All heavy atoms as TSV, in Angstrom:
chain	resi	resn	atom	element	x	y	z
A	1	MET	N	N	1.480	-14.568	-26.015
A	1	MET	CA	C	2.232	-15.633	-25.403
A	1	MET	C	C	2.725	-15.157	-24.038
A	1	MET	O	O	3.356	-14.123	-23.921
A	1	MET	CB	C	3.414	-15.999	-26.312
A	1	MET	CG	C	4.266	-17.085	-25.724
A	1	MET	SD	S	5.645	-17.511	-26.789
A	1	MET	CE	C	4.813	-18.319	-28.104
A	2	MET	N	N	2.414	-15.882	-23.007
A	2	MET	CA	C	2.812	-15.511	-21.656
A	2	MET	C	C	4.148	-16.151	-21.318
A	2	MET	O	O	4.397	-17.302	-21.641
A	2	MET	CB	C	1.750	-15.938	-20.650
A	2	MET	CG	C	0.414	-15.264	-20.879
A	2	MET	SD	S	-0.706	-15.483	-19.538
A	2	MET	CE	C	0.052	-14.495	-18.289
A	3	SER	N	N	4.994	-15.390	-20.677
A	3	SER	CA	C	6.290	-15.925	-20.281
A	3	SER	C	C	6.204	-16.507	-18.872
A	3	SER	O	O	5.340	-16.133	-18.076
A	3	SER	CB	C	7.343	-14.825	-20.339
A	3	SER	OG	O	7.007	-13.804	-19.422
A	4	GLU	N	N	7.092	-17.404	-18.588
A	4	GLU	CA	C	7.158	-18.004	-17.257
A	4	GLU	C	C	7.735	-16.998	-16.271
A	4	GLU	O	O	8.536	-16.147	-16.624
A	4	GLU	CB	C	8.050	-19.252	-17.301
A	4	GLU	CG	C	7.468	-20.378	-18.107
A	4	GLU	CD	C	6.241	-20.991	-17.445
A	4	GLU	OE1	O	6.219	-21.099	-16.207
A	4	GLU	OE2	O	5.310	-21.343	-18.177
A	5	LEU	N	N	7.340	-17.112	-15.013
A	5	LEU	CA	C	7.882	-16.248	-13.980
A	5	LEU	C	C	9.274	-16.728	-13.598
A	5	LEU	O	O	9.524	-17.929	-13.492
A	5	LEU	CB	C	6.991	-16.262	-12.741
A	5	LEU	CG	C	5.598	-15.663	-12.883
A	5	LEU	CD1	C	4.811	-15.871	-11.609
A	5	LEU	CD2	C	5.674	-14.199	-13.214
A	6	SER	N	N	10.167	-15.778	-13.353
A	6	SER	CA	C	11.505	-16.145	-12.905
A	6	SER	C	C	11.444	-16.534	-11.431
A	6	SER	O	O	10.446	-16.298	-10.742
A	6	SER	CB	C	12.472	-14.986	-13.116
A	6	SER	OG	O	12.143	-13.930	-12.235
A	7	GLU	N	N	12.528	-17.100	-10.940
A	7	GLU	CA	C	12.589	-17.500	-9.532
A	7	GLU	C	C	12.471	-16.284	-8.620
A	7	GLU	O	O	11.852	-16.352	-7.564
A	7	GLU	CB	C	13.891	-18.261	-9.256
A	7	GLU	CG	C	13.971	-19.602	-9.964
A	7	GLU	CD	C	12.851	-20.544	-9.541
A	7	GLU	OE1	O	12.486	-20.572	-8.343
A	7	GLU	OE2	O	12.312	-21.234	-10.425
A	8	HIS	N	N	13.057	-15.178	-9.046
A	8	HIS	CA	C	12.968	-13.944	-8.252
A	8	HIS	C	C	11.517	-13.475	-8.157
A	8	HIS	O	O	11.059	-13.059	-7.084
A	8	HIS	CB	C	13.842	-12.858	-8.873
A	8	HIS	CG	C	13.730	-11.529	-8.184
A	8	HIS	ND1	N	14.179	-11.320	-6.908
A	8	HIS	CD2	C	13.194	-10.359	-8.594
A	8	HIS	CE1	C	13.926	-10.072	-6.560
A	8	HIS	NE2	N	13.332	-9.455	-7.581
A	9	GLU	N	N	10.787	-13.515	-9.263
A	9	GLU	CA	C	9.386	-13.090	-9.260
A	9	GLU	C	C	8.519	-14.034	-8.458
A	9	GLU	O	O	7.563	-13.611	-7.819
A	9	GLU	CB	C	8.867	-12.991	-10.690
A	9	GLU	CG	C	9.457	-11.839	-11.468
A	9	GLU	CD	C	9.017	-11.845	-12.914
A	9	GLU	OE1	O	8.765	-12.939	-13.457
A	9	GLU	OE2	O	8.941	-10.762	-13.504
A	10	LYS	N	N	8.835	-15.320	-8.467
A	10	LYS	CA	C	8.059	-16.286	-7.688
A	10	LYS	C	C	8.240	-16.087	-6.195
A	10	LYS	O	O	7.366	-16.436	-5.410
A	10	LYS	CB	C	8.460	-17.710	-8.070
A	10	LYS	CG	C	7.981	-18.131	-9.434
A	10	LYS	CD	C	8.400	-19.552	-9.739
A	10	LYS	CE	C	7.954	-19.957	-11.133
A	10	LYS	NZ	N	8.408	-21.316	-11.469
A	11	ALA	N	N	9.387	-15.532	-5.787
A	11	ALA	CA	C	9.662	-15.315	-4.366
A	11	ALA	C	C	8.868	-14.135	-3.805
A	11	ALA	O	O	8.691	-14.038	-2.598
A	11	ALA	CB	C	11.157	-15.084	-4.161
A	12	ILE	N	N	8.394	-13.250	-4.671
A	12	ILE	CA	C	7.638	-12.074	-4.233
A	12	ILE	C	C	6.184	-12.479	-3.995
A	12	ILE	O	O	5.593	-13.222	-4.771
A	12	ILE	CB	C	7.710	-10.967	-5.298
A	12	ILE	CG1	C	9.162	-10.553	-5.536
A	12	ILE	CG2	C	6.880	-9.758	-4.881
A	12	ILE	CD1	C	9.326	-9.596	-6.696
A	13	ILE	N	N	5.610	-11.981	-2.908
A	13	ILE	CA	C	4.201	-12.230	-2.601
A	13	ILE	C	C	3.371	-11.720	-3.783
A	13	ILE	O	O	3.603	-10.619	-4.273
A	13	ILE	CB	C	3.790	-11.502	-1.314
A	13	ILE	CG1	C	4.609	-12.023	-0.130
A	13	ILE	CG2	C	2.301	-11.644	-1.040
A	13	ILE	CD1	C	4.428	-11.214	1.129
A	14	PRO	N	N	2.398	-12.498	-4.280
A	14	PRO	CA	C	1.631	-12.084	-5.465
A	14	PRO	C	C	1.000	-10.700	-5.351
A	14	PRO	O	O	0.879	-9.995	-6.352
A	14	PRO	CB	C	0.558	-13.162	-5.590
A	14	PRO	CG	C	1.162	-14.364	-4.960
A	14	PRO	CD	C	2.022	-13.841	-3.848
A	15	LEU	N	N	0.623	-10.295	-4.145
A	15	LEU	CA	C	0.030	-8.966	-3.964
A	15	LEU	C	C	0.997	-7.859	-4.362
A	15	LEU	O	O	0.596	-6.821	-4.863
A	15	LEU	CB	C	-0.400	-8.781	-2.506
A	15	LEU	CG	C	-0.954	-7.416	-2.128
A	15	LEU	CD1	C	-2.265	-7.161	-2.847
A	15	LEU	CD2	C	-1.146	-7.320	-0.644
A	16	PHE	N	N	2.292	-8.081	-4.169
A	16	PHE	CA	C	3.288	-7.037	-4.398
A	16	PHE	C	C	4.062	-7.216	-5.702
A	16	PHE	O	O	5.024	-6.510	-5.951
A	16	PHE	CB	C	4.267	-6.978	-3.230
A	16	PHE	CG	C	3.602	-6.621	-1.935
A	16	PHE	CD1	C	3.548	-7.526	-0.896
A	16	PHE	CD2	C	3.002	-5.387	-1.772
A	16	PHE	CE1	C	2.924	-7.202	0.291
A	16	PHE	CE2	C	2.376	-5.054	-0.587
A	16	PHE	CZ	C	2.340	-5.963	0.450
A	17	ARG	N	N	3.658	-8.130	-6.573
A	17	ARG	CA	C	4.373	-8.324	-7.830
A	17	ARG	C	C	4.197	-7.169	-8.789
A	17	ARG	O	O	5.064	-6.893	-9.599
A	17	ARG	CB	C	3.919	-9.622	-8.513
A	17	ARG	CG	C	4.510	-10.839	-7.882
A	17	ARG	CD	C	4.208	-12.077	-8.674
A	17	ARG	NE	N	4.552	-13.242	-7.868
A	17	ARG	CZ	C	3.994	-14.421	-7.996
A	17	ARG	NH1	N	3.060	-14.618	-8.905
A	17	ARG	NH2	N	4.357	-15.410	-7.224
A	18	GLN	N	N	3.083	-6.486	-8.724
A	18	GLN	CA	C	2.850	-5.325	-9.580
A	18	GLN	C	C	2.434	-4.159	-8.690
A	18	GLN	O	O	1.696	-4.324	-7.728
A	18	GLN	CB	C	1.782	-5.627	-10.628
A	18	GLN	CG	C	2.233	-6.691	-11.598
A	18	GLN	CD	C	1.178	-6.987	-12.641
A	18	GLN	OE1	O	0.014	-6.658	-12.479
A	18	GLN	NE2	N	1.601	-7.629	-13.703
A	19	ALA	N	N	2.898	-2.971	-9.050
A	19	ALA	CA	C	2.769	-1.805	-8.167
A	19	ALA	C	C	1.326	-1.383	-7.912
A	19	ALA	O	O	1.014	-0.873	-6.840
A	19	ALA	CB	C	3.552	-0.637	-8.742
A	20	PHE	N	N	0.430	-1.576	-8.881
A	20	PHE	CA	C	-0.930	-1.063	-8.707
A	20	PHE	C	C	-1.748	-1.893	-7.729
A	20	PHE	O	O	-2.723	-1.406	-7.174
A	20	PHE	CB	C	-1.665	-1.002	-10.049
A	20	PHE	CG	C	-1.916	-2.337	-10.680
A	20	PHE	CD1	C	-3.057	-3.055	-10.384
A	20	PHE	CD2	C	-0.999	-2.887	-11.574
A	20	PHE	CE1	C	-3.297	-4.285	-10.963
A	20	PHE	CE2	C	-1.228	-4.109	-12.160
A	20	PHE	CZ	C	-2.374	-4.821	-11.849
A	21	ARG	N	N	-1.378	-3.135	-7.476
A	21	ARG	CA	C	-2.186	-3.994	-6.609
A	21	ARG	C	C	-2.303	-3.480	-5.184
A	21	ARG	O	O	-3.415	-3.372	-4.658
A	21	ARG	CB	C	-1.642	-5.417	-6.641
A	21	ARG	CG	C	-1.892	-6.095	-7.962
A	21	ARG	CD	C	-1.307	-7.473	-7.982
A	21	ARG	NE	N	-1.569	-8.126	-9.266
A	21	ARG	CZ	C	-1.046	-9.270	-9.618
A	21	ARG	NH1	N	-0.243	-9.914	-8.801
A	21	ARG	NH2	N	-1.318	-9.792	-10.791
A	22	PRO	N	N	-1.191	-3.144	-4.499
A	22	PRO	CA	C	-1.373	-2.611	-3.143
A	22	PRO	C	C	-2.078	-1.270	-3.122
A	22	PRO	O	O	-2.800	-0.958	-2.176
A	22	PRO	CB	C	0.043	-2.501	-2.583
A	22	PRO	CG	C	0.974	-2.792	-3.671
A	22	PRO	CD	C	0.210	-3.365	-4.810
A	23	LEU	N	N	-1.893	-0.466	-4.173
A	23	LEU	CA	C	-2.576	0.832	-4.206
A	23	LEU	C	C	-4.087	0.659	-4.262
A	23	LEU	O	O	-4.828	1.367	-3.576
A	23	LEU	CB	C	-2.084	1.658	-5.394
A	23	LEU	CG	C	-0.616	2.078	-5.340
A	23	LEU	CD1	C	-0.243	2.822	-6.603
A	23	LEU	CD2	C	-0.333	2.916	-4.120
A	24	PHE	N	N	-4.562	-0.273	-5.076
A	24	PHE	CA	C	-5.998	-0.528	-5.132
A	24	PHE	C	C	-6.506	-1.119	-3.819
A	24	PHE	O	O	-7.593	-0.785	-3.356
A	24	PHE	CB	C	-6.338	-1.473	-6.287
A	24	PHE	CG	C	-6.395	-0.789	-7.617
A	24	PHE	CD1	C	-5.500	-1.112	-8.616
A	24	PHE	CD2	C	-7.345	0.189	-7.880
A	24	PHE	CE1	C	-5.553	-0.482	-9.851
A	24	PHE	CE2	C	-7.407	0.829	-9.106
A	24	PHE	CZ	C	-6.501	0.492	-10.093
A	25	LEU	N	N	-5.721	-1.996	-3.202
A	25	LEU	CA	C	-6.114	-2.576	-1.912
A	25	LEU	C	C	-6.225	-1.494	-0.846
A	25	LEU	O	O	-7.221	-1.427	-0.117
A	25	LEU	CB	C	-5.107	-3.640	-1.486
A	25	LEU	CG	C	-5.354	-4.277	-0.131
A	25	LEU	CD1	C	-6.659	-5.070	-0.142
A	25	LEU	CD2	C	-4.197	-5.167	0.253
A	26	PHE	N	N	-5.221	-0.621	-0.751
A	26	PHE	CA	C	-5.256	0.443	0.249
A	26	PHE	C	C	-6.344	1.466	-0.060
A	26	PHE	O	O	-6.991	1.982	0.849
A	26	PHE	CB	C	-3.898	1.123	0.359
A	26	PHE	CG	C	-2.812	0.212	0.861
A	26	PHE	CD1	C	-1.548	0.286	0.329
A	26	PHE	CD2	C	-3.055	-0.739	1.843
A	26	PHE	CE1	C	-0.536	-0.560	0.764
A	26	PHE	CE2	C	-2.064	-1.587	2.289
A	26	PHE	CZ	C	-0.796	-1.500	1.749
A	27	GLY	N	N	-6.570	1.746	-1.331
A	27	GLY	CA	C	-7.642	2.669	-1.702
A	27	GLY	C	C	-9.015	2.125	-1.345
A	27	GLY	O	O	-9.867	2.849	-0.832
A	28	ALA	N	N	-9.224	0.848	-1.600
A	28	ALA	CA	C	-10.503	0.220	-1.249
A	28	ALA	C	C	-10.686	0.174	0.267
A	28	ALA	O	O	-11.782	0.433	0.778
A	28	ALA	CB	C	-10.578	-1.184	-1.835
A	29	SER	N	N	-9.609	-0.123	0.989
A	29	SER	CA	C	-9.683	-0.147	2.457
A	29	SER	C	C	-10.011	1.232	3.007
A	29	SER	O	O	-10.841	1.370	3.910
A	29	SER	CB	C	-8.360	-0.634	3.044
A	29	SER	OG	O	-8.046	-1.912	2.584
A	30	PHE	N	N	-9.362	2.269	2.457
A	30	PHE	CA	C	-9.631	3.623	2.904
A	30	PHE	C	C	-11.081	4.014	2.646
A	30	PHE	O	O	-11.719	4.642	3.496
A	30	PHE	CB	C	-8.700	4.624	2.219
A	30	PHE	CG	C	-9.048	6.047	2.522
A	30	PHE	CD1	C	-8.712	6.613	3.740
A	30	PHE	CD2	C	-9.743	6.816	1.603
A	30	PHE	CE1	C	-9.048	7.923	4.025
A	30	PHE	CE2	C	-10.085	8.117	1.881
A	30	PHE	CZ	C	-9.735	8.680	3.096
A	31	SER	N	N	-11.617	3.637	1.492
A	31	SER	CA	C	-12.990	4.023	1.178
A	31	SER	C	C	-13.981	3.357	2.124
A	31	SER	O	O	-14.949	3.985	2.548
A	31	SER	CB	C	-13.327	3.694	-0.273
A	31	SER	OG	O	-13.339	2.300	-0.481
A	32	VAL	N	N	-13.733	2.102	2.489
A	32	VAL	CA	C	-14.627	1.415	3.430
A	32	VAL	C	C	-14.556	2.078	4.805
A	32	VAL	O	O	-15.592	2.359	5.431
A	32	VAL	CB	C	-14.269	-0.086	3.525
A	32	VAL	CG1	C	-14.985	-0.751	4.678
A	32	VAL	CG2	C	-14.594	-0.786	2.219
A	33	ILE	N	N	-13.347	2.376	5.269
A	33	ILE	CA	C	-13.190	3.017	6.576
A	33	ILE	C	C	-13.809	4.414	6.567
A	33	ILE	O	O	-14.499	4.803	7.520
A	33	ILE	CB	C	-11.700	3.080	6.963
A	33	ILE	CG1	C	-11.185	1.663	7.238
A	33	ILE	CG2	C	-11.470	3.973	8.172
A	33	ILE	CD1	C	-9.684	1.563	7.350
A	34	ALA	N	N	-13.598	5.178	5.491
A	34	ALA	CA	C	-14.155	6.529	5.412
A	34	ALA	C	C	-15.682	6.500	5.420
A	34	ALA	O	O	-16.315	7.330	6.087
A	34	ALA	CB	C	-13.646	7.231	4.154
A	35	MET	N	N	-16.289	5.551	4.693
A	35	MET	CA	C	-17.755	5.471	4.679
A	35	MET	C	C	-18.304	5.061	6.040
A	35	MET	O	O	-19.346	5.574	6.479
A	35	MET	CB	C	-18.226	4.500	3.603
A	35	MET	CG	C	-18.063	5.040	2.201
A	35	MET	SD	S	-18.822	4.028	0.926
A	35	MET	CE	C	-17.841	2.540	1.020
A	36	LEU	N	N	-17.612	4.149	6.727
A	36	LEU	CA	C	-18.059	3.759	8.063
A	36	LEU	C	C	-17.972	4.936	9.042
A	36	LEU	O	O	-18.909	5.178	9.812
A	36	LEU	CB	C	-17.232	2.578	8.579
A	36	LEU	CG	C	-17.483	1.237	7.900
A	36	LEU	CD1	C	-16.486	0.202	8.378
A	36	LEU	CD2	C	-18.902	0.763	8.153
A	37	LEU	N	N	-16.865	5.661	8.998
A	37	LEU	CA	C	-16.733	6.830	9.870
A	37	LEU	C	C	-17.768	7.899	9.530
A	37	LEU	O	O	-18.363	8.504	10.431
A	37	LEU	CB	C	-15.326	7.416	9.761
A	37	LEU	CG	C	-14.215	6.614	10.421
A	37	LEU	CD1	C	-12.863	7.231	10.116
A	37	LEU	CD2	C	-14.439	6.518	11.915
A	38	TRP	N	N	-17.986	8.138	8.242
A	38	TRP	CA	C	-18.989	9.114	7.827
A	38	TRP	C	C	-20.371	8.713	8.338
A	38	TRP	O	O	-21.114	9.538	8.864
A	38	TRP	CB	C	-18.984	9.221	6.306
A	38	TRP	CG	C	-20.043	10.116	5.750
A	38	TRP	CD1	C	-20.049	11.473	5.742
A	38	TRP	CD2	C	-21.257	9.704	5.123
A	38	TRP	NE1	N	-21.201	11.935	5.133
A	38	TRP	CE2	C	-21.952	10.866	4.750
A	38	TRP	CE3	C	-21.819	8.468	4.840
A	38	TRP	CZ2	C	-23.185	10.809	4.110
A	38	TRP	CZ3	C	-23.039	8.418	4.203
A	38	TRP	CH2	C	-23.708	9.585	3.847
A	39	GLY	N	N	-20.718	7.451	8.213
A	39	GLY	CA	C	-22.021	6.975	8.699
A	39	GLY	C	C	-22.161	7.129	10.198
A	39	GLY	O	O	-23.226	7.507	10.696
A	40	LEU	N	N	-21.084	6.846	10.944
A	40	LEU	CA	C	-21.134	6.994	12.405
A	40	LEU	C	C	-21.260	8.461	12.812
A	40	LEU	O	O	-21.968	8.791	13.761
A	40	LEU	CB	C	-19.889	6.369	13.043
A	40	LEU	CG	C	-19.824	4.847	13.006
A	40	LEU	CD1	C	-18.460	4.365	13.495
A	40	LEU	CD2	C	-20.934	4.238	13.835
A	41	ILE	N	N	-20.584	9.348	12.097
A	41	ILE	CA	C	-20.672	10.776	12.413
A	41	ILE	C	C	-22.063	11.309	12.086
A	41	ILE	O	O	-22.664	12.034	12.878
A	41	ILE	CB	C	-19.577	11.565	11.667
A	41	ILE	CG1	C	-18.206	11.225	12.243
A	41	ILE	CG2	C	-19.829	13.068	11.746
A	41	ILE	CD1	C	-17.033	11.754	11.429
A	42	ILE	N	N	-22.604	10.945	10.914
A	42	ILE	CA	C	-23.931	11.428	10.511
A	42	ILE	C	C	-25.019	10.904	11.443
A	42	ILE	O	O	-25.961	11.617	11.789
A	42	ILE	CB	C	-24.235	11.015	9.053
A	42	ILE	CG1	C	-23.293	11.723	8.086
A	42	ILE	CG2	C	-25.686	11.271	8.669
A	42	ILE	CD1	C	-23.447	13.218	8.042
A	43	SER	N	N	-24.892	9.654	11.891
A	43	SER	CA	C	-25.916	9.075	12.762
A	43	SER	C	C	-25.798	9.549	14.208
A	43	SER	O	O	-26.691	9.314	15.009
A	43	SER	CB	C	-25.851	7.548	12.719
A	43	SER	OG	O	-24.634	7.095	13.291
A	44	GLY	N	N	-24.686	10.203	14.560
A	44	GLY	CA	C	-24.525	10.736	15.906
A	44	GLY	C	C	-23.846	9.788	16.874
A	44	GLY	O	O	-23.709	10.103	18.049
A	45	HIS	N	N	-23.386	8.640	16.408
A	45	HIS	CA	C	-22.706	7.691	17.285
A	45	HIS	C	C	-21.261	8.087	17.563
A	45	HIS	O	O	-20.668	7.649	18.540
A	45	HIS	CB	C	-22.719	6.289	16.673
A	45	HIS	CG	C	-24.070	5.650	16.689
A	45	HIS	ND1	N	-25.159	6.192	16.043
A	45	HIS	CD2	C	-24.513	4.518	17.260
A	45	HIS	CE1	C	-26.199	5.418	16.227
A	45	HIS	NE2	N	-25.832	4.379	16.961
A	46	LEU	N	N	-20.711	8.919	16.701
A	46	LEU	CA	C	-19.335	9.379	16.846
A	46	LEU	C	C	-19.343	10.892	16.768
A	46	LEU	O	O	-19.898	11.479	15.830
A	46	LEU	CB	C	-18.460	8.786	15.731
A	46	LEU	CG	C	-16.972	9.072	15.786
A	46	LEU	CD1	C	-16.354	8.461	17.038
A	46	LEU	CD2	C	-16.295	8.497	14.555
A	47	ASN	N	N	-18.751	11.533	17.763
A	47	ASN	CA	C	-18.711	12.983	17.802
A	47	ASN	C	C	-17.341	13.437	17.326
A	47	ASN	O	O	-16.325	13.115	17.924
A	47	ASN	CB	C	-18.980	13.498	19.215
A	47	ASN	CG	C	-19.118	15.001	19.248
A	47	ASN	OD1	O	-19.204	15.644	18.215
A	47	ASN	ND2	N	-19.149	15.548	20.450
A	48	PHE	N	N	-17.307	14.188	16.242
A	48	PHE	CA	C	-16.073	14.696	15.679
A	48	PHE	C	C	-16.002	16.184	15.953
A	48	PHE	O	O	-16.800	16.960	15.436
A	48	PHE	CB	C	-16.020	14.418	14.174
A	48	PHE	CG	C	-14.744	14.851	13.526
A	48	PHE	CD1	C	-13.573	14.154	13.742
A	48	PHE	CD2	C	-14.708	15.955	12.706
A	48	PHE	CE1	C	-12.395	14.547	13.148
A	48	PHE	CE2	C	-13.541	16.358	12.105
A	48	PHE	CZ	C	-12.367	15.652	12.337
A	49	ALA	N	N	-15.048	16.594	16.798
A	49	ALA	CA	C	-14.917	18.001	17.159
A	49	ALA	C	C	-14.051	18.710	16.120
A	49	ALA	O	O	-12.898	18.354	15.920
A	49	ALA	CB	C	-14.306	18.125	18.543
A	50	PHE	N	N	-14.619	19.708	15.465
A	50	PHE	CA	C	-13.882	20.494	14.495
A	50	PHE	C	C	-13.015	21.518	15.214
A	50	PHE	O	O	-13.316	21.935	16.321
A	50	PHE	CB	C	-14.847	21.235	13.557
A	50	PHE	CG	C	-15.604	20.343	12.631
A	50	PHE	CD1	C	-16.902	19.975	12.910
A	50	PHE	CD2	C	-14.995	19.877	11.483
A	50	PHE	CE1	C	-17.596	19.152	12.055
A	50	PHE	CE2	C	-15.682	19.050	10.610
A	50	PHE	CZ	C	-16.979	18.685	10.896
A	51	VAL	N	N	-11.958	21.952	14.553
A	51	VAL	CA	C	-11.183	23.073	15.060
A	51	VAL	C	C	-11.938	24.326	14.646
A	51	VAL	O	O	-12.148	24.564	13.458
A	51	VAL	CB	C	-9.756	23.071	14.465
A	51	VAL	CG1	C	-8.991	24.307	14.902
A	51	VAL	CG2	C	-9.028	21.809	14.861
A	52	GLY	N	N	-12.364	25.101	15.591
A	52	GLY	CA	C	-13.216	26.252	15.289
A	52	GLY	C	C	-14.641	25.749	15.124
A	52	GLY	O	O	-15.247	25.243	16.046
A	53	ASN	N	N	-15.186	25.868	13.933
A	53	ASN	CA	C	-16.490	25.288	13.635
A	53	ASN	C	C	-16.425	24.663	12.245
A	53	ASN	O	O	-15.392	24.709	11.572
A	53	ASN	CB	C	-17.605	26.323	13.752
A	53	ASN	CG	C	-17.422	27.469	12.778
A	53	ASN	OD1	O	-16.721	27.339	11.782
A	53	ASN	ND2	N	-18.067	28.590	13.072
A	54	SER	N	N	-17.508	24.078	11.803
A	54	SER	CA	C	-17.488	23.359	10.534
A	54	SER	C	C	-17.279	24.290	9.330
A	54	SER	O	O	-16.770	23.859	8.304
A	54	SER	CB	C	-18.766	22.542	10.358
A	54	SER	OG	O	-19.884	23.398	10.360
A	55	LEU	N	N	-17.667	25.544	9.450
A	55	LEU	CA	C	-17.461	26.490	8.345
A	55	LEU	C	C	-16.063	27.075	8.335
A	55	LEU	O	O	-15.656	27.690	7.358
A	55	LEU	CB	C	-18.496	27.621	8.428
A	55	LEU	CG	C	-19.940	27.200	8.207
A	55	LEU	CD1	C	-20.872	28.389	8.379
A	55	LEU	CD2	C	-20.118	26.570	6.836
A	56	PHE	N	N	-15.303	26.896	9.403
A	56	PHE	CA	C	-13.942	27.419	9.499
A	56	PHE	C	C	-13.077	26.907	8.353
A	56	PHE	O	O	-12.255	27.632	7.811
A	56	PHE	CB	C	-13.347	27.049	10.847
A	56	PHE	CG	C	-11.878	27.361	10.967
A	56	PHE	CD1	C	-11.460	28.661	11.160
A	56	PHE	CD2	C	-10.940	26.359	10.880
A	56	PHE	CE1	C	-10.104	28.961	11.276
A	56	PHE	CE2	C	-9.586	26.649	10.970
A	56	PHE	CZ	C	-9.176	27.946	11.183
A	57	TRP	N	N	-13.235	25.657	7.997
A	57	TRP	CA	C	-12.379	25.042	6.987
A	57	TRP	C	C	-12.607	25.634	5.591
A	57	TRP	O	O	-11.708	25.629	4.758
A	57	TRP	CB	C	-12.628	23.529	6.933
A	57	TRP	CG	C	-12.227	22.886	8.217
A	57	TRP	CD1	C	-13.049	22.553	9.247
A	57	TRP	CD2	C	-10.903	22.546	8.624
A	57	TRP	NE1	N	-12.314	21.998	10.261
A	57	TRP	CE2	C	-10.987	21.984	9.899
A	57	TRP	CE3	C	-9.650	22.651	8.007
A	57	TRP	CZ2	C	-9.876	21.525	10.582
A	57	TRP	CZ3	C	-8.550	22.197	8.703
A	57	TRP	CH2	C	-8.669	21.649	9.968
A	58	HIS	N	N	-13.797	26.163	5.320
A	58	HIS	CA	C	-14.105	26.685	4.002
A	58	HIS	C	C	-14.100	28.203	3.942
A	58	HIS	O	O	-14.355	28.787	2.903
A	58	HIS	CB	C	-15.471	26.166	3.532
A	58	HIS	CG	C	-15.502	24.683	3.415
A	58	HIS	ND1	N	-14.897	24.009	2.369
A	58	HIS	CD2	C	-16.020	23.723	4.213
A	58	HIS	CE1	C	-15.060	22.713	2.528
A	58	HIS	NE2	N	-15.740	22.511	3.631
A	59	SER	N	N	-13.828	28.856	5.056
A	59	SER	CA	C	-13.898	30.321	5.085
A	59	SER	C	C	-12.620	30.975	4.616
A	59	SER	O	O	-12.586	32.175	4.398
A	59	SER	CB	C	-14.218	30.790	6.493
A	59	SER	OG	O	-13.146	30.474	7.370
A	60	GLN	N	N	-11.570	30.240	4.451
A	60	GLN	CA	C	-10.273	30.842	4.100
A	60	GLN	C	C	-10.099	30.987	2.639
A	60	GLN	O	O	-10.153	30.335	1.793
A	60	GLN	CB	C	-9.153	30.010	4.707
A	60	GLN	CG	C	-9.405	29.788	6.164
A	60	GLN	CD	C	-8.413	30.446	7.059
A	60	GLN	OE1	O	-7.351	30.827	6.629
A	60	GLN	NE2	N	-8.775	30.604	8.309
């Protein structure tokens, strides 16, 4: 049995009524942006300068 929403709950934007909703939205947005940046870097359209060299990050 589902309960009715209170007036306070109705005033909240549906996206923010439950905590996991914005987290999934931001996670999905981050994954799309990360894949686009990764594709641009791999294809050579975007040059990403590492500090030191690319192996520097894994040598420590």
